[in-house]
Each structure stands twice: as structure tokens, then as C-alpha cells.
N, C-alpha and C positions, 0 to 999 in steps of 0.2 A: 979428772975433768976440770978444766980451768973455770974459775969463777968469773962471770961477767960483771962488769962494773955497773953502777946505777945509771951512768950516762949512756952506756951501751944499750941497756934495757929501754931507756927512754927513747933513744934513737930508733930502736926496733919498733916501738909502739908508734912513733911518729911516721916511720916508713909505711907501716900497715895502714895508718889513717890516710896517708897521702894516696896509697894504692886504692883504697876504698873510694876516696874522693874522686880520683881519676876514673875509676870504674863507673861511679855514679854519673860523672860528667859525660862519659861516653854513652851510657844508657840514656841520659837525658837528650844527648845529641841524636842518638838513633831514634828515640821516640819522636823528637821534633821533626826529624827527616821523614819518618813514616807518616806522621800526621800533617806534614806541610805547615808546621806551626813553629815560627821563630820567636825568639825572645829578645828584649832590648831593655836598656837601662840608661837613664839620663839624669845627671846630677844638676839640680836646679841652681841656676846662678853661676855654676862653674863651667858650663858648656861642654862637659865631658859626656861622651856617648859611647856605649858599648853594645855591640850586636852579637847575637849568637851565630854559630856557623850556619844554621838553617835560615836565619834572616838574610845573611849574605847570599845564600843559594836562591832564596825567593826573589831577591832583587837582581840576581844574575851577576854579582860582583865578586871580585877576588879580594879576600881580606888582607893579602900581602901588598896589594896595589892601591886599594881605595880605603882610606880610614873611615870609620863610622863617624857620621856628623849629621846635624840637622839639615845642613845645606845639601849634603849628598842625598839624604832621604827625599827632601822636597824636590830636588832636581829630577828624581825618577818618577814623581807623581804626574799623572796625565794632566795636561793643561786645563781641561774642562773641570777637573776635580780639585785643582791646586788651591784655589782660594778657600774652598770649604775646609780643606785639610789644615791650612794655615790658621784659620779661625779656631778650629778645634784644638790645635796645639797651644794657642794663646790662652785658652780657657783651661787647659789640662792641669796646671799647678793648683788650681782651685777645685776643679770638678772631676778631674780624671778624663779618661777617654772610654766611650761606651759604644761598641759595635759601629765603629766608623768605617764605612765601606767606600773604597776608592780603587782607582785603576793605576797601575804603574807600567812604565815602559822600560823593558830591559835594554841593555846595550845592544843586543842582537835585533832589536826592534819588535820582539814579541810582547803581547799585551797580557797582563795578568790581573785578576781581580783579588783584592786583599781586604780582609776585615781586621781592623786594629782595635785593641782594648788596652787600657792602662790604668794603674792605680797610683795614688800619691802616698809616699812614705814620709812620716813625720819623725822628728827627733823627740827626745824626752820632754822638751819644752813645748811640743806641739807645732813646731815650725816645719813647713814642707821642705824636705831636703833632696828628694829624688822622685823620679817616676820610673816604675817598672811595668813592663807590659808585654804583649804578644802581637805578632802579626800573622794572620792565618791566610794562607793561599787557598782560596775557595774556587779557583777557576774551574777545575774539573767538576767539582760539586755543582757549581752554578750551571755549567754546560749540561751536565746530566739532568739537573732539575728542569732546565728549559726543554731538553729533549723529551723528558718524561711528560712535561706539560703539553708539548705539542702532540705527543702520542695520545695523551688522555683526551685532548681536544678532538683529534681525528677519530678516536674511538667514540667519543660522545656524539660527534656529528653523524658517524655511521650508525650508532645506536639509535639516535632520534630519527634519522632519515629512512631507516629500514621500513619497507612496506609491510613486513610481517609484524605480528604482535610479540614484542620482546619484553621480558621481565627478568629481574634478578631477585630471588627469594632465598630465605633461609631454608635449609634442607628439611629439618624436622617439622617446623610449624608451618612453613610455606608463607611466612610474613614477607610482604613486598618491600624491598629496599629501593628499587628503581623500576620504572616502566617507561616505555617510549611513547611517542605521539600516536602511533598507529594503534597501540593498546587502548589508549584513552579515547580516541576517536571512534574506534569500532565498538567498544563496550559502553560508550556514552558516559564515562566517568570523568570527574575532575581529579587532578593529581592528588590533592589533599584527601580525597575520599579513599584512595587506594594505598598510599604509602603508610606503612606501619600496620596494615591489616592483612589478614590471610585470605586466600581464595575461598576458604570455607566460610569465613565471616561474611564475605561479599556475596556468597551463594553463586560463585562463578561456575562451579562444576555441576553440570546437570546430573552426572553420576559421581558422587563424592569419592567412590572407590577408585576412580581413574587416577587420581594423584598418587595414591598409595602404590598402585601398580607401577607407575612411572618411576617413583623413587626407588622401589625395590629393583626394577630393571637397571637403573643407573648404578646402584650399589654393586650389582652383580656384573654388569657389562661395561660400566663407565660412560655409556652413551645410549640415547634413545633416538631413533630416526623415523619420522613420518608416522607417528602413532595417531590414529584417527580419534578425535575427541569432540564432544559437544559442550560448548560453553554458553552461559546465560549472561546477557548484558544487564545494565542497570534498569532498562525499561522492560525487561523480561524477554526481549528478542533473543532467539537462539542463533548461535554462530557455530557452524561446522568448521573444523580445522584439522590440519595435519601438524602434529606437535613433534618437535625435535628438542632434545635437552642434553646438557652436559654439566658436570660438576667442575667448579673452578675454585682456586685458592686466592683469597684476598687477605694479605697480612696474616697468613698462617691459619686462616679460618676457611671452612668449606661452604660454598654457596651453590645455588642451582640457577643456571641460566636456561630459560625456556624461550623457544621461538615457535610461534604458531602461524602458519600460513592459512589465511581465511579462504576456505573453499565453499562457502555458503552458496554463492551464485552458481558455482560449478555443480554442486550437489542438486540445487534446484533445477538447473538445466538438465542434468541427468534424469532426475525424477520426472521432469516435464516431458523429456524424450520418451521415457518409459511409459508415461501416462498416454502420450499421443500414440505411441506404438500400440498400446493396448486398445485405445479408441479405434485406431485404424483397423486393427484385427477384428474387433467386435462389431464394427459398423455393418449395417445391412446394405449400405451403398457399396458398389464395387469401386475399390480404390486400387489403382494400378500405377506402379512406378516404372518409368522407362527412360532409356538414354535419349539423347537428342537425335539419334538415328532410328528411334522407334523400337529398340530391343527391350523386351520386358525384363525388369529386374526385381520388382516387388508385386505381390499378388495376395490380396487379403481374403478373408472368409467370405465377405460380401461378393467378391468377384467369382469365387468358387460357386456360390449359390446362384449368381446371375447367369454365368456362362457354362457352368457344368464341368469346367476343367479344374483339376487340382493344381496347386502351385508348381509341383515337380513336372507337370506336363507343359507348362508355358514359359517358365523362367529360361531366358536365353534365346527365346524365339521372337520373331518380329510381330508387332501388333497387328500386321495385316492378316494374320491367321484368323482374326475375328471379323474380317470384312466379308460380306456376302459375295458370292461369285458374280463377276460382272458389274459390281457396284461402282458407281462413279462417286469418288470421295475427295474432298478438298483437304485431305490430311496433310499433304506436303505443305500447303499454305499455312496450316496450323503449326507445323513444326518450325516453319520459318519465323512465325510470330514469336514462338517460344524462344528461339535462338536470339531474338532481339530483346528478350526479357519481358514480353507482353503476356498478359493473362487472357485466356479465351473462355468466355462464359456462355452458357446456354447453347452449346454447340450440339445441334440436333442432327442425328444421322441414324443409320441402321447397322446392327451387328448380328452375327450368327452365333448360335450356341453350339455346344458339342453335339447335341442331338439333332442339329439342323434347323431349329426354329429361328425365324427372323424376328428380331426385336427392334422396336423403335426406342431409341435411347436419347437422353439428354446428358451432356457431359460438361464439366467445368475443368479446364486444364490450366495448371499453373507451373511456371518454371521453378526449378530447385536450384538454390545457390549454395556454394560451399562457404567456408569460413572467410575466404578472401573476396567474396562477392562474385565469383565466377559462376556462370550457369553450367551445371553439370548434368541436368536431366529435367524430367517433367513428371508431375503427379496428376493423374486423371481421376476425378470422382464422377462416376456414371450411375444414372438411375434409369430403370425401366419405365418408359412412359407409354408403353403399348396400350394399356387399359385407359390411360389418361387421354391419348389421342382418339381412341375409339369413343370414349365418353364425350370428348369435345365434338367429334363429328356428329354424334347423336344429339348433343345439345344444339349444334348449329341447325340440324334438321328440325328439331322441335321449335327452335326460334323462328325458322322459316314458316313452319306450319302455324305457329302462334301469330306471326305477323299477318298471315293470310286470314286467320280467324278473326284477328282484331279488325282487319279491314272490313270483313263481312259484318262484324258487330257494329262498327262505326256507321256502316251503311244502313243498318237496321234501326239505329237510335232515332234518326228523324222520323222513321215510320212509327216507332213506339210513341214518340212524342205526339205525332199526329193522331195515333190511336187513343192516347190518353185524353187529348183534347176532344176527340170525337165522343169518347165514352162520357167525359164530363158534360159535354154539351147535349148530346142526344139522350142521355139518361136523365140528366137534371131537368130538361124541359118537360117531359111527360110527368115527372114526379111533381114538378111545380104545378102543372095543370091539375093533377089528381088532388093535391092539397087545396088548391083554389076551389075546385068543385065541392070538396068536402065541406069547406067553410061556408060556401053559398047554400048548399043543401041544408046544413044545420040551421042556418039563420032563417031561410025562407020556407023550408018544408017541414022541418022537425025542430021547432023552437023549444019544445020540452025535452030536457036532458034525460027524462025518465023513459022516454019511448025507446023501444028496442032498436029502431033504425038509427036513432041518435048515437046510441052506444057503438053500433057498427061503424058509423061514420068516424067516431073518435078513434077506433082501432085502425081504420084505414089511414086516417091522418097521421097517427103515431108511426105506423109502418112506413109511410112516405118520408116522414122526418128522419126515421132511423136509416132508411135507404140513402138519403141525402148525406147524412153523417158518415155512412160507410164509404160513399164515393169520395168524400173529402179525405178520409183516413187513408184509403188506397192510393189516392193521388199523392198525398204527403209521403207515404211509404215509398212509392216509386221514385220520387224526387230525391230521396236520401242518397241513392246510388250515383246520381248525376250532379248533385250540387257541389260547387267548389268548396273545398275545406281550407279554412285558415287556421293558423296556430298562433295562439297568444295566451298569456296567463289568464286563467279563469278561476274565479273564487266560487267554488262549489258550496262552501258554507253559506254564503249570502243567497245563492240560488235556492238551496234547501229550505232556508228559513222563509223566503218569499213564497215558495210553493206550499209549504205547510200552513202558512198564514192564510192563503187563499182557500185551502181545504177547510180550515177551521171556520172561516166566515160562512162557507156554504152549509156547514152542519155544526152550528154552535152548541147544539144540545149534546153532542158526543163527549165522553170522557176519554181523552187521549193524552198519554204522557209521551212527549217527544224529546229525544236527546240528540243534539246535533253537535258534532265535534267542531272546535274552533280552528281557523286557519288552514282549511283544506283547499289548497291551490294546486291546479294542474295546468298543463299546457294543451290547448286544443281549440276546437271551434266552439265558441260560446253559445251560438244558437242551437247547434246540434246537442251539445252537452246539457243544455237546459231541457230540451225535449226528452233526453234520456232520463234525467232526474225526475221530470214530471211523471213519466211512465212508471218508474220504480217506486217513487213515493206514493203515487196515485194507487198503484196496486196494493201497497202496504195499507194505505188508508181504507181501501175498498174491502180487502179480505180480513180486516180486523173489526168490521162493523158489528159482528155478532158478539164481540167481547164486551163484558161489563166495563172493564178498563183496558183500553188498548195501549200497547207500547210499541213505539216506532223509534228506531235508532239509525242515525247516519254517522259513519266514522271511517277511520283509516287503520289498517293493520298490515302486517307483513306475512305473505304467504310464499313459501319456498324461495325466500330471499328477495321477493318482489313486493313493491308497495302496492297495496290493493285497497280500494274504497269499498264500502259495503252499505247495504240497507237491510236492517233486520226488523222483523215484526213478530208478534205473538198470535198471528191470525190462524187461518184454516190449515196452512201448511200444505205439503204434497208428499207423495211417495217418491223415493229416489229413482224408482223404475221409470217414472214419467218425467224426470228432470230435463232430458234433452228435448222432448216433444214440446215443452213450454215455449221454446224459442222459435218454433216454426209458425209461420202465418196461419192464423185460425186454429192453432194447436191448443185449444182449451180443454181442460180436464172436465170429467163428468160432473164433479161437484161444483164447478164454476159457472154452470149454466144459469144458476139462480142469480148471478151477479151481472150487472149491466156491463156491456163491452163487446168487442168484436173478436178478441183473441189475437190482436195484432200488436199489442203494446210491447211485449217482450221481444218479438221479432224486430220491432223498431230499435229497441235497446241494443240488440245484438248487431244490427247493421251499423249503428252509430259507433259502437265500440270497435267493430272490425275496420271501419273507415279510419279509426285512430290507431290502427295496428295493435289493438289490445285483445283482451279475452274476457268473457263474461260467463259465469256459471252460478247455479243455484244449489243450495243445500237445504233440505227440509224434512219434515216428518208430519204425517197426517195428524191434524188436530193440535200440533205443538209449534206452529209457526214456521217461518222460513227466513233465510238470509241469502241475498244475492250479492256476489262479489264481482268487481270489474277492475281491470288494469288498463292503462292507456299507454 
């Protein structure tokens, strides 16, 4: 085997290094081509420029025809970017070039976007000797970025404009990454209150188990479609929705996109329809639906009760089946009004039942509209007014009779007034004569008061005076029914105090404790109400005369929800069996005969209270006092 010389071995190593260098250069060229990244070098001050193969390709130039030069480079730069690039090159020996973006125009007229970078190389003395750098063709990247930006903008617009509630959340925790405007508006949240928080934290899920079921279904089937859920808004309002969801990948991570169509109003409408249907079916009124041609399509329980037909017996038949034979009915006019969209109220007519009875009915008929506003039929609500009409006829008859009776009474009133005048005049005259003769006889014939005849004369005189008072009382009582009644605020407290003061002046020796409530004001006729109080307080004063210390009280209370005034005393009282008789004229109890009076005071009270539309009653117990209540 021949021995190689040292020079041969050295040449072999040199060839191997050259081969590696060429391979590295080829790899670098391939890498630059794939990355669209060219390199360049410029000797500072010498004007020598070297471009890599990829740099020539980026500029669309042939390295055999166009030598690398600063002028050749500047000549390819777009005019709008040229001054900016020249300024950067002037500063390059000191500062280098950093992400200089500019456009170039190739010889074929195509436009490319390039990003240039360069660094300064210094010699051992620190002097700048050259610039080396890269030029990166980012045209496709920029176009892809713009396309992606446009796509993202379109997605964002669609995302935000969607009428449904849209959200993007993490799969496991349900943390919200993004929500749309409809989500915020419907649930009444601000964006900052939602982003970064989970639905469970916000208490969105009325049933928290719903989300777990949705995630489980997604993991198994990859999608969920129109799953009915109930959400809770910020204010606590409930939102019914149909939820659809999918899993998506963003930068290698899985997220959950949820879309909820708000069906709250639809659910409410359905519930309202169901409620109305239930009301219609349970109504005691007859509710009948029919077409505009009069064909029956709906028949509720009230109609079954009224007419006696089951729904299966009438559906599909004409409404005329309910018309009595030979009846003249304006039903065609009614249908015509309904076709015009008019409502017919209080339509009174007659109808016949399954068993042949003729009913007087009152109906309210309304047009029925579809979702587009077209009239598709009519609904009739009918009520049996047979008894009402009979009662009305009876009332009319009674009113007629009452009017006749009133006329008779009005004719009698002048006669009664004449009778009252006659009684007053004809009775009072002889009584006055009797009293006068008694006084004359006492003074002329029997001057001594101890003589028996004088005593008899006194009794006759007192009886005459009593008869005169009785006449006045009866006349006053009769006038109460005919006197005009005025209504004005009346201070009963003041009246009561004045009346009691008068009673105390008449009998100052009596011990009477009187309690009168303050501020008792009612509305009525002042003169009549004073007479009423005079009788009530006068009775209390009279029937407590046997008590060592009498107690009389006037006040206000509430009885069965009504404001009632009362007069209470601790006098003789009465048995409840006699309570009603107290208010009858001359209705005196046996024990009351020893007290002065005619037994007409409480009858007067009752008549005054009745004139005021009120009620009076007494409660008592023998020997334990009494209380009289009245309302106005």
C-alpha cells in the first residue's frame, strides 16, 4: 500500500472542509428559502455589498444580471417608504437596523412586504467595518394575519350581535372568558362582573346540577342541542332558555361555547294559554268558540251545564241548533260585525236547551285573531238571565205598586197635617179652659190648700198640664218623619256637655259622675241629633236617680267594624227580653211607671237614627245599668 505524503493528507482534509462548507452553505440557502429570509453584508466605506441567493429571490432579481448594490436595493423600495429607508441606512453604521418594515416592487410589478434587521461589525480597535443583516419577506404572513384579523372581527361582530345569550367558558370550572351583549342585557350584569367568574359563583343556575349534566353530555356526544334550562339574573329574575353547547379548541386548549335562546316570554305565553284554557273550562259561564260561519269549535263545561249538551254532541254543528224554533234572531248581523273586528256586548236573546227549555240569555261576543292579526273566529260568553229578567219584571211591578202607594200617601199627608193641627187646636183649647177654671176655683172658692177640694183641683190642673205636654210630644214625634234633614258636621261632644250641664242645674243635689269623650264629630242634622242626645242622656239621668252615686258615660267604640256612639249608665237597667219594646211609642216597662215621662223618648231616638240611615239598640240587665248604641 503506497504511503501518502503529508501534502496529500492536507489536501484531503482541505477538500473535506470545503465539502462541509458547501453543504452548510446549501443548508443555509435552503433554510433561507423556506423561511423567506435573505441575508446581506455591506462593507462600510468600501461600498461593497453582498446578497444571499434568497435575498435576490425576494427582490425578484437575477444575481448574474444585477450586481448587489445600495442603489439597486433603494431602487426596488416603494416610493412611499423610500425616504424612511434611506434615513435608516444613514443611521445604520452607528445604530444598526431594527425591524425596519418597508415595501418593495419586483421587476414583474408585484408588491412584497419586507422586514429588515442589521448589526454593526467592529474591528479589534472598535471601528465599524461592516453591516450584516437579514431581509425577511413577510408578505404571506402579513396577508394571513390580516385575513385572520378580519375573520376575528367578523366573528366578534357576529358573537356580539347574536340575539341569543352566548358565552365562552372553561370546561371544568365554568369560568367565563367572554360573553356577548345579549348575555349581559338579559341577565342584567356588567361585563366586569362576569368575566373571570363561574356561573356557580354568580348563582346563574337555578338547578346547579344542570351544568354538570351538560358537560357530561358534551364529553360523550361532543354537542348538546336545545336543552331546556332555567337561569337566574342579577336581580333574581328567572329566565327560561333552550341551551345548545359545543367544545372548541383555542391554542390547543378546550373550551365550552354555550348559546341560550331566551324562551321566557314564550313559556309565559304557553302558561298563560294553559291558565286561560283552564279558566275557560272551569268557568260557570257558557263559553263557546265558533268560526265566522257559525260552526261550533269549542264548548266548555259551563256550556254543558247551561245547554245540557256534551262537547261531542255540538262540535262541528252550527250555532243555530241552540235557536228556539221560529225565533227571529239578528245573529247574521252579529256575525257581520265580528267579521269587521267589532265586539258585541250585552247581546240579549233566547236559546233552547237540550231538554227543550227556553232560556233568556245575555252574551258578549268577541272576534278571535291569529298571530298575523287576521280574524279567524269568535268567542261567545253567555249567561242565563232568565231569573234576572223575571226578578226585573217583579221589581218593575213592585216599583209601579210602590209609586201608586206613594201617591196615595202623598195625598194623605196634607190630611194628616190638618188632623195634627185639629188635634193640637181642638184638644189644647178645652185643656186650657180646664186649667183656667181650676186656677179660678182654687183662688175664689177654695183658698185653703188643706181643703180636699183644693187637692182635687191641683190634681185636675196637673193632669191638664200633663195632657198638654203629651200633645206637644206627639206633635214633635210626628214632625220627625216629615222634617227636612240636612247633613253637616255635628259636634256631639259639645251637645252632650251642654245637655248634662242643664240636667245638673235642675238637680244640683245629685251626685253624678259624668264621662264624655272628646272630639266626637258626626255628619247629620244638628237639631235632630240634639233631640236624640237629649232623650238618651235624659233617660240615663232619670233612671240613675235611685243610685247614691250615678255614673253616666258618652263615648265612641267599634262594633262589628262600624263606628258606634254610646250612652252608658249604672241605673235600673232592663231585661234583654224587653229590649225591642223599648223603642216602640209608649213602650214603657213595668218598673218605669214610677218615673216621669210618656214612653216616647226612645221611639224618637229610633226615628231620628233611622232618618240618618243608622241603627240603634240597647243592652242591659235589670238592676245593673244599661247602654244604648247608635250608628249614623
